[in-house]
TORNUSE-34490 format. One line per 10 residues: number of its first residue (from 0); their letters; for each residue x negated, y, z negated of C-alpha. Coordinates in steps of 0.25 Angstrom, whole numbers. Layout:
BEGIN
NUM> A> X Y Z; ... .
END
This chain:
BEGIN
0> MYGCAGSFAG> 680 -32 -299; 681 -19 -291; 691 -13 -301; 685 -18 -314; 679 -4 -318; 692 3 -315; 701 -7 -322; 692 -6 -334; 694 9 -334; 709 9 -331 .
10> IPQTAHQEPC> 714 0 -343; 720 9 -354; 713 8 -367; 722 7 -379; 721 3 -393; 728 -10 -391; 720 -14 -379; 706 -20 -378; 697 -14 -367; 697 -23 -355 .
20> VCAVPPTCLL> 683 -28 -352; 682 -34 -338; 672 -46 -338; 665 -41 -326; 650 -40 -323; 643 -29 -329; 638 -24 -316; 652 -20 -311; 654 -11 -323; 640 -5 -324 .
30> QQHGRLSYPA> 640 -2 -309; 652 7 -311; 650 13 -324; 635 13 -325; 636 13 -341; 648 7 -349; 654 14 -361; 661 5 -371; 669 9 -384; 662 6 -397 .
40> SMPYPGWLQS> 673 -4 -400; 673 -11 -387; 666 -25 -388; 653 -25 -379; 654 -35 -368; 644 -46 -368; 641 -45 -354; 634 -31 -356; 626 -35 -368; 614 -36 -359 .
50> EGVQTNDGQS> 615 -21 -355; 613 -8 -363; 626 -1 -363; 631 13 -368; 643 12 -378; 653 23 -381; 645 28 -393; 633 31 -384; 624 21 -390; 616 12 -381 .
60> SSSEEYLGSP> 616 -3 -384; 607 -13 -378; 606 -28 -377; 597 -29 -389; 608 -25 -398; 617 -36 -393; 606 -47 -392; 601 -45 -406; 586 -49 -408; 576 -47 -397 .
70> PSPLPPPRIY> 571 -60 -389; 561 -68 -396; 546 -67 -391; 540 -78 -382; 534 -90 -389; 519 -89 -389; 511 -97 -378; 508 -112 -382; 494 -115 -386; 489 -128 -382 .
80> KPCFVCQDKS> 477 -136 -388; 464 -135 -381; 462 -144 -369; 461 -159 -374; 450 -162 -364; 440 -150 -364; 446 -141 -375; 448 -129 -366; 461 -121 -367; 473 -129 -364 .
90> SGYHYGVSSC> 484 -125 -354; 494 -135 -359; 497 -150 -360; 493 -157 -347; 494 -172 -345; 497 -174 -359; 486 -166 -366; 482 -151 -368; 472 -148 -358; 467 -136 -350 .
100> EGCKGFFRRS> 469 -133 -335; 455 -139 -331; 457 -152 -338; 471 -153 -333; 467 -151 -319; 455 -160 -320; 463 -172 -326; 474 -170 -315; 464 -170 -304; 457 -182 -309 .
110> IQKNMVYTCH> 469 -191 -311; 476 -187 -298; 464 -189 -290; 459 -201 -297; 445 -195 -299; 434 -204 -304; 423 -196 -312; 409 -201 -317; 402 -196 -329; 387 -194 -327 .
120> RDKNCVINKN> 384 -196 -342; 390 -205 -353; 405 -202 -351; 406 -194 -364; 404 -180 -359; 409 -169 -367; 422 -162 -361; 425 -148 -365; 428 -135 -358; 413 -133 -354 .
130> TRNRCQYCRL> 410 -147 -350; 423 -153 -344; 418 -151 -330; 405 -158 -331; 410 -173 -332; 424 -176 -325; 423 -190 -330; 423 -187 -345; 433 -175 -343; 443 -185 -337 .
140> QRCFQVGMSK> 440 -195 -348; 443 -184 -358; 456 -181 -352; 460 -195 -354; 455 -196 -368; 463 -184 -372; 476 -190 -366; 478 -184 -352; 488 -192 -345; 484 -198 -332 .
150> EAAVRNDRNK> 498 -202 -329; 503 -187 -331; 493 -182 -321; 497 -192 -310; 512 -189 -313; 509 -174 -313; 503 -175 -299; 515 -183 -294; 525 -173 -299; 517 -162 -292 .
160> KKKEPPKSPE> 517 -169 -279; 532 -171 -280; 534 -156 -283; 525 -150 -273; 531 -148 -259; 523 -154 -247; 513 -145 -242; 509 -144 -228; 494 -148 -227; 485 -136 -226 .
170> VEVECYTLSP> 470 -138 -225; 462 -126 -229; 451 -125 -218; 439 -118 -222; 430 -112 -212; 416 -117 -212; 406 -110 -203; 391 -113 -201; 381 -103 -200; 373 -103 -187 .
180> ELEDMINKIN> 361 -108 -194; 368 -120 -200; 375 -123 -186; 361 -123 -180; 356 -132 -191; 367 -142 -190; 366 -143 -175; 351 -146 -176; 353 -157 -187; 365 -163 -179 .
190> KAHQETFPSL> 356 -164 -167; 344 -170 -175; 354 -180 -181; 360 -184 -168; 347 -186 -160; 341 -194 -171; 353 -202 -174; 362 -207 -163; 377 -209 -167; 384 -222 -167 .
200> CQLGKYTTNS> 391 -219 -154; 378 -216 -147; 372 -230 -150; 374 -243 -142; 377 -253 -153; 371 -267 -152; 371 -278 -163; 363 -290 -167; 367 -304 -172; 355 -305 -181 .
210> SAEHRVQLDL> 360 -309 -195; 374 -302 -193; 382 -312 -202; 375 -315 -215; 366 -306 -224; 352 -310 -226; 340 -304 -233; 334 -298 -221; 335 -301 -206; 321 -298 -201 .
220> NLWDKFSELS> 326 -296 -186; 336 -286 -191; 326 -279 -200; 316 -277 -189; 327 -270 -181; 332 -262 -193; 318 -258 -197; 315 -253 -182; 328 -245 -182; 326 -240 -195 .
230> TKCIVKIVEF> 312 -235 -192; 318 -227 -179; 329 -221 -188; 318 -216 -198; 311 -209 -186; 324 -203 -182; 327 -198 -196; 313 -191 -197; 316 -185 -183; 329 -180 -188 .
240> AKRLPGFPSL> 323 -174 -201; 312 -166 -193; 324 -160 -185; 331 -155 -197; 330 -139 -199; 320 -136 -209; 315 -150 -212; 302 -148 -204; 299 -136 -213; 297 -145 -225 .
250> TIADQITLLK> 284 -150 -229; 279 -163 -223; 280 -169 -237; 294 -165 -239; 298 -170 -225; 292 -184 -228; 299 -184 -242; 313 -180 -237; 312 -190 -225; 307 -202 -234 .
260> AACLDILILR> 318 -198 -245; 330 -197 -235; 326 -206 -223; 334 -218 -229; 346 -209 -232; 347 -204 -218; 344 -218 -212; 356 -224 -220; 365 -212 -217; 362 -214 -202 .
270> ICLRYTPEHD> 364 -229 -201; 377 -227 -209; 382 -217 -199; 382 -228 -189; 391 -237 -197; 402 -243 -189; 413 -247 -200; 421 -256 -190; 410 -266 -188; 402 -262 -201 .
280> TMTFSDGLTL> 389 -260 -193; 378 -250 -193; 371 -245 -180; 357 -241 -179; 351 -231 -170; 348 -241 -158; 362 -246 -159; 359 -259 -167; 372 -262 -175; 371 -270 -188 .
290> NRTQMHNAGF> 382 -275 -197; 382 -275 -212; 375 -289 -213; 365 -286 -202; 361 -272 -210; 359 -280 -222; 350 -290 -215; 342 -280 -208; 337 -274 -221; 348 -266 -228 .
300> GPLTDLVFTF> 350 -278 -238; 358 -273 -250; 358 -259 -245; 368 -264 -233; 381 -262 -240; 377 -249 -247; 374 -243 -233; 387 -249 -226; 395 -243 -238; 389 -229 -236 .
310> AGQLLPLAMD> 391 -230 -221; 406 -232 -224; 406 -220 -233; 401 -211 -222; 413 -215 -213; 423 -206 -220; 414 -194 -219; 414 -195 -204; 401 -187 -202; 397 -182 -188 .
320> DTEAGLLCAI> 383 -181 -183; 381 -167 -189; 385 -171 -203; 377 -184 -202; 365 -176 -198; 367 -165 -209; 368 -176 -219; 355 -183 -215; 348 -169 -216; 353 -167 -230 .
330> CLITGDRQDL> 349 -181 -234; 335 -178 -229; 333 -163 -233; 336 -164 -248; 328 -157 -259; 330 -168 -270; 320 -177 -264; 307 -181 -273; 294 -175 -270; 298 -164 -261 .
340> EEPEKVEQLQ> 288 -152 -260; 298 -142 -257; 312 -147 -262; 318 -132 -262; 315 -131 -247; 321 -144 -244; 334 -140 -252; 334 -127 -244; 334 -135 -231; 345 -144 -236 .
350> EPLLEALKVY> 355 -132 -240; 359 -128 -226; 361 -143 -222; 371 -145 -234; 378 -132 -230; 378 -136 -215; 384 -150 -219; 395 -144 -228; 400 -134 -218; 399 -143 -206 .
360> ARRRRPDKPH> 407 -154 -214; 417 -145 -219; 419 -138 -205; 420 -152 -199; 431 -156 -209; 438 -144 -214; 448 -152 -221; 438 -161 -229; 429 -151 -237; 424 -162 -246 .
370> MFPKILMKIT> 417 -170 -234; 404 -162 -236; 401 -167 -250; 406 -181 -246; 395 -181 -235; 385 -175 -244; 387 -186 -255; 383 -197 -245; 369 -192 -248; 370 -198 -262 .
380> DLRGISAKGS> 375 -211 -257; 363 -211 -246; 353 -209 -257; 358 -221 -265; 358 -230 -253; 344 -225 -249; 338 -228 -263; 343 -242 -262; 337 -242 -247; 323 -239 -252 .
390> ERVITLKMEL> 324 -251 -262; 328 -259 -250; 316 -255 -242; 307 -260 -253; 315 -273 -254; 313 -275 -239; 298 -273 -239; 298 -286 -248; 308 -294 -239; 301 -291 -226 .
400> PGSMPPLIQE> 290 -300 -221; 283 -289 -214; 281 -274 -217; 291 -264 -217; 291 -253 -206; 283 -242 -213; 292 -231 -209; 304 -238 -215; 296 -241 -228; 291 -227 -229 .
410> MLENSDEVET> 304 -220 -226; 314 -229 -233; 307 -234 -245; 307 -226 -258; 296 -217 -257; 291 -220 -271; 289 -235 -267; 282 -232 -254; 267 -236 -254; 259 -225 -249 .
420> TTPSPCKTNI> 245 -230 -252; 244 -238 -238; 253 -231 -228; 257 -240 -216; 255 -235 -202; 268 -229 -196; 274 -238 -186; 284 -227 -182; 278 -214 -177; 288 -204 -181 .
430> AHTSTADATF> 281 -194 -171; 287 -202 -160; 301 -197 -163; 308 -188 -153; 304 -176 -161; 292 -170 -154; 286 -164 -167; 287 -176 -175; 271 -178 -177; 263 -181 -188 .
440> PPRPAEGSKA> 253 -172 -195; 240 -177 -201; 241 -186 -213; 242 -177 -226; 231 -179 -236; 231 -191 -245; 241 -188 -257; 249 -178 -249; 264 -179 -252; 267 -180 -237 .
450> QGIGGCVPIA> 266 -195 -235; 269 -201 -222; 281 -209 -217; 278 -223 -215; 263 -221 -217; 263 -210 -207; 259 -196 -209; 270 -186 -211; 279 -180 -201; 275 -166 -196 .
460> PLAPPF> 285 -155 -198; 293 -152 -186; 295 -138 -179; 310 -137 -179; 314 -143 -166; 326 -134 -164 .
END
């Protein structure tokens, strides 16, 4: 190859000889001659058709002269029909139909995660570009109606998992910090909760053999013990409420309204926090431990299985004392209760409680960001159980041979059903709690909204004990 150019130049050109054209790469000749000259009669080599060259007559030739017509233009972009689901602009055919990116992703997530949606109307919601996010149930049904393939979505997910290389597990840890004010509030609520609600490990358990095997309508011996302990628990809940930051600043009427509305919620939550799944038992504040049958016979009746189911649902949350105390405080201080005089002020008091629980729960479990809403959703379950509990109190009044303890009746019965014309004397003086300021002011004038608890006059607001 080194003598290629020289050999080409040294061959004599005669009328009887054709010029020798060596089949060598064009770079070899171009590097030595820069630009090639060819006689007009010499056939142009095919391997140079892609370069512009100078012929011996001085005319420039380009590849277009040898290629003929210019290249054809690109085809126009394909236009798809509008999304079959919501009529938005389609991005192509996905899972068998023309659909937009939004409906494609919604259908894929719904199928791959086995989502179950609920329609809050008549299951015939209009699905279009503007309303598609309002009802997930009807949107998914629309996907099926237009022909989206469930099998294609599952198959696509499997293929994606096969193609993707295994990734090392990486958890994005977000830093959650609490302001000094929130830290101080959390510490106060945690202390109030622990001092009014001993944990299971602090109690010396004891049991009773009373009606432990078979369910009966009501075991009076168990009921007497249960009502005594419930009364003490209610007193502790009142003490806990008085120690919540901001609660004593509410009007007397609003304090009473919130306590009566949330007392059964907190009572059920606290007893469920002392649930022992290994033995299917619940433990009261003095250590008395009852199984499911005994809880039924003690007065829970048809409420028993609901309460035990709820207790089992709390276990995966693994709440500590701080989270339990904050949840109790949120149950109590909520602005949607009826007959509040200052609902806006109550909502303002609840906002830092929600923020504190959110930040604390996420800081405690940085890899489980959804734990906060899961904890908060338990309030809805509690309210459902409490509504049935209020009905149970009314039924118990008819089943009991004697009268029901007034504090239980006043605090746990539905406030709309409580007879306030002849208030009964309060047998449990809440002023005797460990909080020194838990005293009673003079009874308000007749017709005032600040009714007493169990026939007693309202509880005086406390100076903050912090």
